[in-house]
N, C-alpha and C positions, 0 to 999 in steps of 0.2 A: 581348507580341505574342502573339496567336492563333496557333496552325497554318495555319488559312488566311490571315493576313497574312502569314506566312515565307513559302508555297505562291505569294501575289500579286506578292510582293516579286522572288521568284527568276523569275517570268515577264519580269516588267517588265528586268531584268535581264539576261537573254536578248535580249527582244525589241530591247533599245539595240545589243546587241552586233549585229544586221543591219543593212549599209548598205538604205540607200534613196535614190532620187532618181526625182523627174517624180513624178509623180501619187499614187506609193505615198508619198511623206512627210504627206500628208493625210491617206492611210489611216492608218498609223503615227502620226500624234500622235492621231487618233479613240481607235486600241486603248489607247494611254498612259493617256490620259486615261479611258476606260470602266476600266483596271485600278484609276488613282486612287480613283475614285466606289469599287468594290467593296471596298478597301483601305482605305476611312472608314467604310463601312457593316457591315465588319466589327470595326471597334473599335467602332461603335456599339451593334453583337448584344451583346458583349461584356461591355462596360458596363450593358447590362439585366440581363442572365442575371445579371450582380455583384449588380446591388439590386434584383433580382426571387427 
């Protein structure tokens, strides 16, 4: 796991601790999805560095 992934994971956990309701639920879901994507991209970049 890269340092970036560790930081993204921490941000994800902190966001998960924030209670949301109403329209905020959709916004929070979108933010979490973007964090998941960034986490996957960070892994891909690490694999590229390891292979190149």
